[in-house]
N, C-alpha and C positions, 0 to 999 in steps of 0.2 A: 138347378141341375148341377151336380158335381162335375168338375172339369174332366176328370178321368172318365166318368160315365158318358159324358158328352162325346169324347173322342172314341170311346168304344162303340157307341151307336153309329158314328159316322164312318167307322172303319169297315173293311170288307173281309170276311172270313175266307179261308183257303178254299173251301168247297165252292162258294159263290164265285171266287176268282177263277177257278179252273174251267168254269162253263163259259167264260167270256174271253178266252184267249183268241187273239187274231192270228190266223195262219198265213204267213207270207206266201205269195204266189209267184214272185219273180225275183231276179237277182237284185233289182233296184230296191227291194224291200229287205235287204240284208240287215242283220241285227247290229245296232250300235253297241259298242263296248263301253259300258258305264261302270262306275264304282261309287262307293258310299263312304264318307267320312262321318263317323258318329252313328254307330249301329244300334241306336236306342229305339224307343217305341215310335217316335215320329220319323226317324230315318227309315224305319221299316214301312211306315205309311207311304213314304215317297217311293220306296222300291216296289211296293205292291202296285202303286199307281203306274209306275214306269213299265213294269212287267205286264200289266194288264193290256198295254198297247200291242203286245206280241212282237215288238220290233226292237227289243234290246236284250242284251245279255249282261248280267251283273258279273263282272270278272274279278272284283275285289271289294272287300269291305274292311273298315278300320275302326278299332275302338280300344280304349285303354282299360276296359273291363273285359277280361278274357271269357268270363261266363256268357255275357251278352254277345260277345263277338262270335263265339262258337255256336251258341244256340241259334242265333239269327243267320249264320252261314248255313246251318242245317235247314232252317226254314226256307231260305231262298232256294236251296237245292230241291226242296219239295215242290216249289213253284215252277222252276225252270229246268230242272234236270242236273246240269253241272253245278258242283259246289264252288262258290267263289273262293279265291285265295284270301287268306286272312292276314291282317297286319296290325301291329300295335301302333306304329308310327306312321303318320299320314305322309311324310316325305317318301317313305319306301313305297307306299301305295301309288303315289303320283308318278313314280318312275316305272310303273308297269308298262311293258311293251304292248303296244296296240291300244292303250287306253285313249278314249276319245272325249269322254265327258265325265264330270265328277259332281256328285250331290254332296253338299255340306249341311249336315244336320246336327252339329255340335252346339253346345250352349254359346251365347253371343260373345263371350270373352275370347273365344277361339276363332271367330269368323274371319277377322282381318288377316291374320297370318296364313290361314289355310287358303283363303281367297287369292291372296297375292301370290302364293306359291303355285297355285293352279294356273293363274294368269301367266306366270313366267314360263310355264311348260306348254303354253298354247292350247289349254284345254277349255272346252265349253263348260259353263258352270251353272248349276242350279243351287242357290244358297237360301236357306231358310231366313226368315226375318228374325230380328231386325238386321239391317245391313251390317251393323257393327255395334260394338259396345259403347264407344265414345265417338264424338263428332270428328275429331282429328283423324281417327281411323277411317271413318266414312268418307272423308274428303280424299284420302289416299286411295281408297278403293275406286272411287269415281274416276280419279285421274288415271289409274291403272287400266280401267275398263275402256277409257277413251283412246288409249294407245294400242289397243288390240282389236283384232277382227273377231275375237271370240264371241260366241253367243252366250249371253249371261242373263239369267232371270232370277228375281228374288221372290220368295215364297209368300206373296200376298194373294193366296188362293181365293179370298172372298171377292176379288175382282171378277170372278166367274159366276157370281151370284145373279140369278135371273131377277130376283127381287130388287136389287140395287140398280140393275139395268133398267127395269121398269120405272123405278123411282126417278132416275135421271130423265127418262122420257116424259113422265108426267110433269116434272118440274119445268122442263124446257117448254112444254106445251102451255104453261101458265095455269095448271090445274089448281094450285093453291096460291096463286099470285106471286108477288115478289117475296123472296125469302129474306128475312131480316135477322134471324137468330137460329142457331143450330146447337142442340145439346145431344151428346152421346154418353151412354153409360153401359157398363156391364157390372152389375152388382153380383158378386161371387163369393161364396163362403168356402174357403179352402179346407175347413175342418181342422181338427187338432193336429199339431205338428210335434214330431219327436225331436226334441232339441238336446237330448242327452249326448254330451261329448263322449265319443267312443272310437275304437279302432275302426278304420274303414273295412269293408268286406275284403277278404283275402284276394279275391279276383280283381279288385280295383286298384290301379296305381293312382292314388289320390294326388300325389305330387304332379304327375303328368296331366291329370284331369284339370287341376287348377291352372296349369300352364302359365301364361303371362299375368294372370290375375293374382291377387293376394292369396296365399295359402292359409285358409282358415282351418281351425281344428274341426275334424270331421264330425258331423252329426247328420242323421237321415233328413232333417229338415232343409238341408242345403245341397244334398246330393242328387242322385238320379230323380227325375220328375219334379222335384221340389225346389230346384235352384231359381225358379222364376221370381220368387218373392224375396230372394237374398240380394241385397244391394250390390255386392261385389261380382255377382255372376249374371243375374237376370234383370236387376234394376226395377223390379216391381210390376204391378198389375197393368198400369198404363202402357209401359214399354212392351210388355209381353203380349197382352191380349187387346188392350185398348188401341194399340197401334193400327189394328185392322180397320177400326171404324174411323180413325183419323185419316187413314189412307183413302177410305171410300168417300169420306166427305170431300176430300181434295179432288177425287176423280169425278164425283157427281156434280160438284159445283165448279169444276175446272179452276181450282185455287192453286196458288203457288206455295208459298210458305208464310206462316205468321210473322208479323213484325214485332210483336210484343207478347210477353208471357207473364202471367201472375198466378202462382199456385199456392194453395194453402190446404192444410189437413194435418194428419198426425197418426200416431199409433196409439189408439185408445182402447181397443179390445184385445188385439193380438200381440200386445207388447210382450217381449221375451220369447215370442214364437216366430216372428218374421222380422225383417230389418228394413222394410219399405212400408209406406203408409197404408194402413187398412181403411183410411178415410181420406179422400182427396177430391178437391175441386181445382181444376186447371183451366184457366181462361187463356185462350189463344186468339189474339187479335190479327186476323188476316186483313189485308188492305180494305176489302169491302164487306167483310163478314165477321161478326163475333161468334166464336165457337167455344163451347164449354164442354169439358169432360168431367164426369163425376163417377166415383165408385164408393160403395160401402161394402166391406167384407165381413159384415156381421148383421144381426137382426133380420128384418124382413127384406132389406134391400130397397125395394120400391113398394109403395102402398098397393099397387096393382101388380100382382105377381107376373102377369103376362108381359109386362113391360120392364122387367128387371134388366133386359138386354135390348138395346135398340138405339137408333139414331132418330131424333125428333127434329123435323124440319118445320119451322114456324113461319108461315106465310101470311100475308095480309088478307087472303081469301080462304084460308083453311090451314090445317096442320096435318102433316104426314109422318107416320112412324114407320121406319123401315128396319126389318130384321133379316136374317140370312135367307129365310124362305117365305116371307110374307110382307105385305104392306097393309097398313091401316090408314085410311083417309078420314079425317074428321072435318066435315064440311061446316060452313057457317050458317047461322039462322036457327030460329027456335024449332023449326020442324025438321032440321037437317038430321040425317042418320049417318052413322059411321059406315064406311064401306071397307070390307075386308077382301083383300086380293091375295090368294094363296099361290105362291110360285116356288114350289120346292126345288132346291138345288143340291141334291144329295151327292152329286159328283163334282163338287167344286175342286177338290184336291186332284182327282183324276184328270179333270179338264185342264187344270193349270199345268200339271206335269206333261200332259199330252201336248199342250200348246208349246211348251219349251222344246220338247223332242221334235215336234214338227218344224220349228224354227231351225233347230240344229240340222235336220236333214236337208232343209232347203238353203241353209246358210244365209238366212234372211233376218237381220236384226229387227226389221220393221214388224215382224210377226210377234215379237215379245210383248207380253202384257204388262210387265213390271221390270223396267231396266234399272241399272244401278243409280243413275242420276235421279230418276223419279223416286226410287226407293229411299235415296238419301234424304229427300225432302220430307217424306213421311217419318222416317226414322229420327232425323234431327229435330223435327217438331216435338215429338214426345220426349226426346232427351233434353231439349231446352226447357220444357215444362217441368221436368224433374230437377234440373239445375235451379230453376226458380224456387222449387219446394225446398231443396237442400240449403239454399242460401237465404231463404226467407225474404227474397227481394224480387222486384220487377226486372225482367230480363228483356233487353231490346236487341234484336238480331238484324244485322246488316247483311243482306244476302249478296250484295255486290262484292264485299270483301270477305264474306263468310267469317265474321267476327261478332262478338258481343260488344256493344258500345257502352262506355261509361260505367262499367261494373267489373272492376278488377277481380273481385272474389269469385264472381260467376265465371269469368274468363278462365280462371285456373282449372275449372272442371271440364273444359273442352277436351282435355287430354289427361289421362291418368298415367302414372308411372308404371312401367312394366317390371316384373319380378326377375331378379337374377340374370340368367343367360339370355333373356328375351329382349328383342329390340323393337321399340315402338316405331311403326312406319311414319 
């Protein structure tokens, strides 16, 4: 399934939205005043989920593309009534009077600076994953979050999956015995990319969009929607989409961070179309568990199309495959039959946003499903796997000192230089 089609199927239309509004009944249910930085397609998914609770008002949105900014301000007005104020620069939005909470849905290379600015203003924050573009940024965000009472949640919405919740329950009950290996994969074909260098759309301030990241010559293959597979902005399929499954593996198995990484692969089919590997095997050695990620962005992906996407838990008494909305258990023995357990979770995004807003209302950090410190561990895990790929070396991570040991070339990639006027945290 194409990624954009997948998102369209999981999104909610305005008509369906209008029938689900919650009507406040008391003063205690007053609407929280929220704002959005990054008014693109997934920022609007976040706003739709927030508005669905009926307990927020979007008072401002920000984007460096004036067409998207204005069209999505109009869309929000259709959903809530008042039209939010529009801003080009996030610093102006963050200074809005009465603002209580901000959603950050920009590409990863902007997350750190926007997150820190929101922290400094005492705002509650919902930020999309990954936590940061590089590991040094991530550590700065964790430290900033520790110093504030702000409610902060990172957008690992698959933590709301009923299938993975059931997966954890079955594993803990010993259903497939002791787990000795885990493999995760999302084989995804992005389709042809438009790589022709050209002037950016007139409505888009490309220099501001690039921000602290390198300013590459514009082409549609690295702009809106497509930046995920560009090294300088999204850092590839594992960091963009695979991170969800690495995060869930950590949650299901109660794992901390891998101690060693070894990644291999390359650009074999999509060369000159994307700048991150179209083929990757990333081995992550947790203390008590070998985990492997793999993707192929070409061909059939997997020989069994139903398992192009999933996490495979290999136990000594059986195997379990977990996907967003179902489990498949393969029992042992000649007469054993596979068992399919369907657990649809169509509201993962809605539930994750509602979870955040509930925590904000109660000012209770314990209600958060994915806090910055935990999100750092999942984010750094995939970033270190990519550092191993880029350097062609084994990377060893010391979690006590938050450093790479014995590998100076890999250590250089813990932090990248910011461009021009921007200062790395």
